[in-house]
C-alpha positions as CSV (number, residue, x, y, z in Angstrom):
1,X,0.0,0.0,0.0
2,X,3.0,2.3,0.5
3,X,4.0,1.6,-3.1
4,X,0.4,2.3,-4.3
5,X,0.4,5.6,-2.4
6,X,3.8,6.6,-3.9
7,X,2.7,5.8,-7.5
8,X,-0.5,7.6,-7.0
9,X,1.4,10.7,-5.8
10,X,3.7,10.4,-8.8
11,X,0.7,10.7,-11.1
12,X,2.0,8.2,-13.7
13,X,0.2,5.4,-15.6
14,X,1.7,2.8,-13.3
15,X,-0.3,1.3,-10.4
16,X,-0.1,-1.8,-8.2
17,X,-2.4,-4.7,-7.6
18,X,-1.8,-6.7,-4.4
19,X,-0.4,-10.1,-5.0
20,X,-3.1,-11.9,-3.1
21,X,-5.7,-10.4,-5.4
22,X,-3.8,-11.5,-8.4
23,X,-3.5,-15.1,-7.2
24,X,-7.0,-15.5,-6.0
25,X,-8.8,-17.9,-8.3
26,X,-12.3,-17.9,-9.9
27,X,-14.9,-20.4,-8.7
28,X,-15.4,-23.1,-11.2
29,X,-17.6,-22.0,-14.0
30,X,-17.3,-18.3,-13.2
31,X,-15.0,-15.6,-14.6
32,X,-14.9,-11.8,-15.2
33,X,-15.5,-10.4,-18.7
34,X,-12.8,-8.1,-20.1
35,X,-14.8,-5.0,-19.3
36,X,-15.5,-6.0,-15.7
37,X,-11.8,-7.0,-15.3
38,X,-10.8,-3.5,-16.5
39,X,-13.3,-1.9,-14.1
40,X,-11.9,-3.9,-11.2
41,X,-8.4,-2.7,-12.1
42,X,-9.6,0.9,-12.3
43,X,-11.2,0.5,-8.9
44,X,-7.9,-0.7,-7.4
45,X,-6.0,2.1,-9.1
46,X,-8.4,4.7,-7.8
47,X,-8.4,3.3,-4.2
48,X,-4.6,3.4,-4.2
49,X,-3.0,3.1,-0.8
50,X,-6.4,3.3,0.9
51,X,-7.8,0.1,-0.7
52,X,-7.4,-1.9,2.5
53,X,-9.4,0.6,4.6
54,X,-13.1,0.1,5.5
55,X,-14.1,3.2,3.6
56,X,-16.0,4.0,0.4
57,X,-14.1,4.9,-2.8
58,X,-15.3,7.0,-5.7
59,X,-14.7,7.4,-9.4
60,X,-16.2,9.4,-12.2
61,X,-18.3,7.5,-14.8
62,X,-16.5,9.4,-17.5
63,X,-13.2,7.7,-16.4
64,X,-14.8,4.3,-17.1
65,X,-16.7,4.9,-20.3
66,X,-13.7,5.5,-22.5
67,X,-15.7,7.3,-25.2
68,X,-19.0,5.5,-25.0
69,X,-21.9,7.9,-24.8
70,X,-24.1,5.9,-22.5
71,X,-23.6,4.5,-19.0
72,X,-25.6,1.3,-19.5
73,X,-22.4,-0.8,-19.7
74,X,-21.3,0.5,-16.3
75,X,-24.4,-1.0,-14.7
76,X,-23.7,-4.4,-16.3
77,X,-20.1,-4.3,-15.1
78,X,-21.0,-3.4,-11.5
79,X,-23.6,-6.1,-11.3
80,X,-21.1,-8.6,-12.8
81,X,-18.5,-7.7,-10.1
82,X,-21.2,-8.2,-7.4
83,X,-22.2,-11.7,-8.5
84,X,-18.8,-13.1,-9.4
85,X,-17.4,-15.5,-6.8
86,X,-13.7,-16.1,-6.0
87,X,-12.1,-18.9,-4.0
88,X,-9.1,-19.6,-1.8
89,X,-7.9,-22.4,0.3
90,X,-8.8,-22.1,4.0
91,X,-9.6,-24.1,7.1
92,X,-13.0,-25.0,8.4
93,X,-14.2,-24.4,12.0
94,X,-12.9,-27.9,12.7
95,X,-9.5,-27.2,11.4
96,X,-9.9,-29.2,8.2
97,X,-9.0,-28.2,4.7
98,X,-11.8,-26.1,3.1
99,X,-12.5,-23.9,0.1
100,X,-13.7,-20.4,1.0
101,X,-15.9,-18.5,-1.6
102,X,-16.4,-14.8,-1.5
103,X,-17.1,-11.6,-3.4
104,X,-14.7,-8.6,-3.8
105,X,-17.4,-5.8,-3.9
106,X,-19.6,-5.4,-0.8
107,X,-21.7,-2.5,-2.0
108,X,-21.9,0.0,-4.8
109,X,-23.8,3.2,-5.5
110,X,-24.4,4.6,-9.0
111,X,-25.7,8.2,-9.3
112,X,-29.1,8.4,-11.1
113,X,-28.9,10.2,-14.4
114,X,-29.9,13.9,-14.2
115,X,-29.2,14.8,-17.8
116,X,-25.5,15.6,-17.3
117,X,-23.7,12.3,-17.9
118,X,-20.3,14.0,-17.5
119,X,-20.8,14.6,-13.8
120,X,-22.0,11.1,-12.8
121,X,-20.0,9.2,-10.2
122,X,-20.0,5.6,-8.8
123,X,-19.1,4.7,-5.2
124,X,-18.1,1.3,-3.8
125,X,-16.7,-0.6,-0.9
126,X,-14.6,-3.7,-1.0
127,X,-15.7,-6.7,1.1
128,X,-13.9,-7.6,4.3
129,X,-12.3,-10.6,2.5
130,X,-11.0,-8.3,-0.3
131,X,-9.6,-5.9,2.2
132,X,-7.9,-8.8,4.1
133,X,-6.2,-10.1,1.0
134,X,-5.0,-6.6,0.2
135,X,-3.6,-6.0,3.7
136,X,-2.0,-9.4,3.9
137,X,-0.2,-9.1,0.5
138,X,3.5,-9.1,0.8
139,X,4.0,-8.9,-3.0
140,X,2.5,-6.8,-5.6
141,X,2.2,-6.5,-9.4
142,X,3.2,-3.2,-11.0
143,X,0.9,-2.6,-14.0
144,X,0.3,0.1,-16.6
145,X,-3.1,1.6,-16.9
146,X,-2.9,2.1,-20.7
147,X,-1.8,-1.5,-21.1
148,X,-4.7,-2.8,-19.0
149,X,-7.2,-0.7,-21.0
150,X,-5.5,-1.8,-24.3
151,X,-6.0,-5.6,-24.0
152,X,-8.7,-7.2,-26.1
153,X,-8.6,-10.6,-24.4
154,X,-9.6,-11.2,-20.8
155,X,-7.2,-14.1,-20.7
156,X,-4.4,-11.8,-21.9
157,X,-5.2,-9.3,-19.1
158,X,-5.1,-12.1,-16.5
159,X,-1.9,-13.6,-17.7
160,X,-0.4,-10.0,-17.8
161,X,-1.3,-9.7,-14.1
162,X,0.4,-13.0,-13.3
163,X,3.5,-11.9,-15.2
164,X,3.7,-8.5,-13.6
165,X,3.5,-10.1,-10.2
166,X,6.5,-12.4,-10.9
167,X,8.6,-10.3,-13.2
168,X,11.1,-9.1,-10.5
169,X,11.5,-12.3,-8.6
170,X,14.8,-14.1,-8.7
171,X,13.0,-16.8,-10.8
172,X,10.3,-15.0,-12.8
173,X,8.4,-18.2,-13.4
174,X,4.8,-19.4,-13.0
175,X,4.4,-23.2,-13.0
176,X,0.8,-24.3,-12.9
177,X,-1.1,-27.4,-13.8
178,X,-3.9,-27.3,-16.3
179,X,-6.7,-27.3,-13.7
180,X,-5.0,-24.4,-11.8
181,X,-4.4,-22.5,-15.1
182,X,-8.1,-22.7,-16.1
183,X,-9.1,-21.5,-12.6
184,X,-6.7,-18.6,-12.6
185,X,-7.6,-17.4,-16.1
186,X,-11.3,-18.1,-15.6
187,X,-11.7,-20.4,-18.5
188,X,-15.2,-21.9,-18.8
189,X,-15.2,-25.7,-18.1
190,X,-17.1,-26.3,-21.3
191,X,-14.6,-24.4,-23.5
192,X,-11.3,-25.5,-25.0
193,X,-11.4,-29.1,-23.6
194,X,-8.6,-30.0,-26.0
195,X,-5.3,-28.5,-25.1
196,X,-4.5,-27.7,-28.8
197,X,-7.6,-25.4,-28.7
198,X,-6.6,-23.8,-25.4
199,X,-3.1,-23.2,-26.8
200,X,-4.5,-21.6,-30.0
201,X,-7.5,-19.7,-28.6
202,X,-6.1,-18.6,-25.3
203,X,-2.3,-18.8,-24.9
204,X,-1.1,-17.7,-28.3
205,X,-3.5,-14.8,-28.4
206,X,-2.5,-13.7,-24.9
207,X,1.2,-13.9,-25.8
208,X,0.8,-11.7,-28.9
209,X,-1.0,-9.0,-26.9
210,X,1.3,-9.1,-23.9
211,X,4.4,-9.0,-26.2
212,X,3.0,-5.9,-27.8
213,X,1.5,-4.0,-24.9
214,X,3.4,-5.1,-21.7
215,X,6.8,-4.1,-20.4
216,X,7.8,-7.7,-20.5
217,X,7.5,-10.8,-22.8
218,X,6.1,-14.2,-22.0
219,X,7.2,-17.7,-23.2
220,X,6.0,-21.1,-21.9
221,X,7.0,-24.8,-21.9
222,X,4.5,-27.6,-21.8
223,X,5.1,-30.5,-19.4
224,X,3.6,-33.8,-20.7
225,X,2.7,-37.0,-19.1
226,X,2.6,-39.4,-22.0
227,X,0.9,-37.4,-24.8
228,X,-1.2,-35.2,-22.5
229,X,-0.1,-31.8,-21.3
230,X,-0.4,-31.7,-17.5
231,X,1.6,-28.6,-16.6
232,X,2.8,-25.3,-18.1
233,X,5.8,-23.3,-17.0
234,X,5.5,-19.6,-18.0
235,X,8.7,-17.5,-18.1
236,X,8.5,-13.7,-18.0
237,X,11.4,-11.4,-19.1
238,X,11.6,-7.6,-19.1
239,X,12.0,-6.0,-22.5
240,X,15.2,-4.4,-23.5
241,X,15.4,-0.7,-24.2
242,X,14.4,-0.7,-27.9
243,X,11.4,-2.9,-27.3
244,X,10.4,-0.8,-24.3
245,X,10.4,2.3,-26.6
246,X,8.3,0.4,-29.1
247,X,5.8,-0.5,-26.4
248,X,5.5,3.1,-25.1
249,X,4.9,4.2,-28.7
250,X,2.3,1.6,-29.3
251,X,0.4,2.5,-26.1
252,X,0.3,6.1,-27.2
253,X,-1.2,5.2,-30.6
254,X,-4.8,4.7,-31.4
255,X,-6.1,1.2,-31.0
256,X,-7.4,1.2,-34.6
257,X,-4.9,-0.9,-36.6
258,X,-3.2,-2.4,-33.5
259,X,-4.0,-5.9,-34.5
260,X,-2.6,-5.3,-38.0
261,X,0.6,-3.8,-36.4
262,X,0.9,-6.8,-34.1
263,X,0.7,-9.2,-37.0
264,X,3.0,-6.9,-39.0
265,X,0.3,-6.5,-41.7
266,X,0.5,-3.5,-44.0
267,X,-1.9,-0.8,-43.0
268,X,-3.7,0.8,-45.9
269,X,-6.2,3.7,-46.0
270,X,-8.7,3.1,-48.7
271,X,-9.9,6.3,-50.4
272,X,-13.4,7.1,-49.4
273,X,-14.2,8.2,-53.0
274,X,-13.5,4.6,-54.1
275,X,-16.4,3.3,-51.9
276,X,-19.7,3.4,-53.8
277,X,-21.9,3.2,-50.7
278,X,-19.7,4.0,-47.7
279,X,-21.2,3.3,-44.3
280,X,-21.3,6.7,-42.5
281,X,-20.2,5.1,-39.2
282,X,-17.2,3.5,-40.9
283,X,-16.3,6.8,-42.6
284,X,-16.4,8.6,-39.3
285,X,-14.3,5.9,-37.6
286,X,-11.8,6.1,-40.5
287,X,-11.5,9.9,-40.3
288,X,-11.1,9.7,-36.5
289,X,-8.4,7.1,-36.7
290,X,-6.4,9.2,-39.3
291,X,-6.8,12.3,-37.2
292,X,-5.7,10.5,-34.0
293,X,-2.7,9.0,-35.8
294,X,-1.5,12.4,-37.1
295,X,-1.9,14.0,-33.7
296,X,-0.2,11.1,-32.0
297,X,2.8,11.4,-34.4
298,X,3.0,15.1,-33.6
299,X,2.8,14.6,-29.9
300,X,5.5,11.9,-30.0
301,X,8.2,14.3,-31.0
302,X,10.8,14.8,-28.4
303,X,10.0,17.4,-25.7
304,X,13.4,18.9,-24.9
305,X,11.8,21.0,-22.1
306,X,10.6,18.0,-20.2
307,X,12.0,17.9,-16.6
308,X,13.7,16.0,-15.2
309,X,14.0,13.8,-18.3
310,X,15.0,16.3,-21.0
311,X,17.8,14.0,-22.0
312,X,19.8,11.1,-20.5
313,X,22.9,12.3,-18.5
314,X,26.2,12.1,-20.3
315,X,28.4,11.7,-17.2
316,X,28.2,10.1,-13.8
317,X,24.8,9.8,-12.1
318,X,25.5,11.9,-9.1
319,X,24.7,15.6,-9.4
320,X,21.7,17.2,-11.1
321,X,17.9,16.6,-11.2
322,X,18.0,14.1,-14.0
323,X,21.1,12.4,-12.7
324,X,19.5,11.8,-9.3
325,X,16.2,10.6,-10.8
326,X,18.1,8.2,-13.1
327,X,20.3,7.0,-10.2
328,X,17.2,6.2,-8.1
329,X,15.7,4.1,-10.8
330,X,19.1,2.3,-11.3
331,X,19.3,1.5,-7.6
332,X,15.8,0.3,-7.4
333,X,15.7,-1.9,-10.6
334,X,19.3,-2.7,-11.3
335,X,19.6,-5.6,-8.9
336,X,22.6,-4.2,-7.0
337,X,24.8,-3.4,-10.0
338,X,26.7,-0.1,-10.1
339,X,24.3,2.4,-11.7
340,X,27.1,4.1,-13.6
341,X,28.1,0.7,-15.1
342,X,24.5,0.1,-16.2
343,X,24.3,3.7,-17.6
344,X,27.4,3.1,-19.7
345,X,25.9,-0.1,-21.1
346,X,22.7,1.8,-21.8
347,X,24.4,4.5,-23.7
348,X,26.3,2.0,-25.8
349,X,23.2,-0.1,-26.6
350,X,21.1,2.9,-27.5
351,X,23.7,4.8,-29.5
352,X,22.3,7.7,-31.6
353,X,18.7,6.8,-30.7
354,X,19.3,8.1,-27.2
355,X,19.4,11.7,-28.6
356,X,15.7,11.5,-29.7
357,X,14.4,10.3,-26.4
358,X,13.0,12.6,-23.6
359,X,10.2,12.8,-21.1
360,X,8.3,9.7,-20.0
361,X,9.6,7.6,-22.9
362,X,13.2,8.1,-21.8
363,X,12.3,7.3,-18.2
364,X,10.5,4.1,-19.1
365,X,13.3,3.1,-21.5
366,X,16.0,3.5,-18.8
367,X,13.9,1.6,-16.3
368,X,13.3,-1.2,-18.7
369,X,17.0,-1.4,-19.5
370,X,17.9,-1.6,-15.8
371,X,15.4,-4.5,-15.4
372,X,16.7,-6.3,-18.4
373,X,20.4,-5.8,-17.3
374,X,19.6,-7.4,-14.0
375,X,17.6,-10.2,-15.6
376,X,20.5,-11.1,-17.9
377,X,23.3,-11.0,-15.3
378,X,21.6,-11.8,-12.0
379,X,22.9,-10.2,-8.9
380,X,26.6,-9.1,-8.7
381,X,28.9,-11.6,-7.1
């Protein structure tokens, strides 16, 4: 919760989800839709360091809608969160092994529409069980708000959370049997009974989205007993500096065309005049995507006035605002290696590209490189 408070004060897109909430599993036959999963993430982000307290939390409806004109979907998402059950291993009153089932949302309030949809708010309280899990968590997953909102697969979002939780451990590995995997991802018991289907419809899709939008990549190995896959070992690795930059650029771009960019397909804009009977809605969407793309390109130009990340320091990371900020990141994410040693390796790896980086892109690139440096070399002997 101290980390959550610090990130909230910083005002970045990063937020934390307590490890116990990441690892809690769905009750068999239940799961959260992608939209409800996003809403839960936004609730945790909004509650911040106060998530464990027995107090109500509040959020604007406009922060949830993401461009949708109506609030009908918010009602559906809230009701879905209320009725979805989670499970954890526990002990019964006799001290025997038992499964405990519970909800995460205790109560919620949605303001009645009064004609001004921009001023509407929702309010909610977490259940005592949710607050207990939050307070007992000794680990946490650092996630990116734009990445969470960018996923198009609920399974990808859940695997992203599992990876973010384990990324900075000495062994960033998640080893789970097939039953546990289905429970963790919320896969319906009647879906993808054949592992080949699960691999194609769940794992491969989740991997492509995570590799494109997350600050790390995921690979897995299948453990077989005979011909049947009985266990999967996922491995998560932080991205290097160039890949981190590509991820930051992708998160800043419009979601239109994201799948094509992920599949490295050529994006073409068909001239509207060539369409004999163009759908007005598609025309509007096309114009909006083009406008957003142009504005994103303009906004992505280096901001040399950004502080403290106007440019990466050329010398030792000791004196100066940027130097101190870079040193703090190196100490935190560099695994104990000398920060000036990591900085020299970073400058050498980036070369001329370093001159074009500034602001949040530079900060995230440097952080990603420190994490990758530590992941490759381990702790200094």
